[in-house]
C-alpha positions in Angstrom: 25.7 131.8 -24.1 22.7 131.0 -21.9 21.7 131.2 -18.5 23.0 127.7 -17.7 26.5 128.9 -18.7 26.6 131.1 -15.5 27.6 129.8 -12.1 25.0 131.2 -9.6 27.5 130.7 -6.8 29.8 133.5 -8.2 29.5 136.9 -6.6 27.3 139.5 -8.6 29.7 142.5 -9.4 27.9 145.5 -11.0 29.2 146.9 -14.1 29.0 150.8 -14.3 29.2 152.4 -17.6 31.1 155.5 -15.9 33.1 154.4 -12.9 33.6 158.2 -11.9 29.9 158.4 -11.2 29.8 155.2 -9.3 28.7 155.8 -5.6 29.8 153.2 -3.1 27.6 151.8 -0.6 29.4 153.2 2.3 29.0 156.9 1.1 25.3 156.4 0.6 25.0 155.3 4.2 27.0 158.5 5.6 24.3 160.9 4.2 24.5 164.3 6.1 21.9 165.0 8.6 20.6 168.7 8.1 20.5 170.6 11.2 17.9 173.3 11.4 19.3 176.9 11.3 18.6 178.8 14.5 17.8 182.6 14.4 21.3 183.8 15.6 22.8 181.7 12.8 20.6 183.4 10.3 21.5 186.7 11.7 25.3 185.9 11.3 24.8 184.9 7.6 23.1 188.2 6.8 26.1 190.1 8.6 28.4 188.0 6.7 26.7 188.9 3.4 26.8 192.7 4.3 30.4 192.4 5.3 31.7 190.4 2.4 29.1 190.1 -0.3 27.4 187.4 -2.1 29.9 184.6 -3.1 32.4 184.8 -0.5 31.0 181.8 1.2 34.4 180.4 2.6 35.3 183.8 3.9 31.9 183.9 5.7 32.2 180.4 7.0 35.7 181.2 8.5 34.7 184.5 10.1 31.2 183.8 11.5 30.8 179.8 11.5 34.2 178.7 12.5 33.0 177.2 15.8 30.4 175.1 14.0 31.8 172.2 12.1 28.5 171.1 10.5 28.1 174.3 8.4 30.0 174.1 5.1 30.3 176.9 2.5 27.8 175.0 0.5 25.4 175.0 3.4 25.7 178.8 3.8 25.0 179.2 0.2 22.2 177.1 0.2 20.8 178.7 3.2 21.1 182.1 1.5 19.4 181.0 -1.6 16.5 179.7 0.3 16.2 182.9 2.2 16.2 185.0 -1.0 13.5 182.5 -2.3 11.5 182.9 0.8 11.7 186.6 0.7 10.8 186.7 -3.0 7.8 184.7 -2.3 6.6 186.8 0.4 7.0 189.9 -1.6 4.9 188.4 -4.3 2.2 187.5 -2.0 2.1 190.9 -0.5 1.8 192.3 -3.9 -1.6 190.7 -4.8 
């Protein structure tokens, strides 16, 4: 089979080796816009960690972030991890 055997007017349909990993064009356009965390939100996060403990992200979201629809449990977990990294980096800078 050579290039001349193909009809160039046919629509190109990509072939994926694993259809489960395929990302449609529509979902890539709907990328979530990350909103910056305010100081009161960070305080609510710390209060939630002290009340429920690390790893209880859904309970923290339901209790402290029920009014904000943009903060998912994964967003809360990510913010906590970033706070830990920042505090560790600050601790290491102070030790030197």
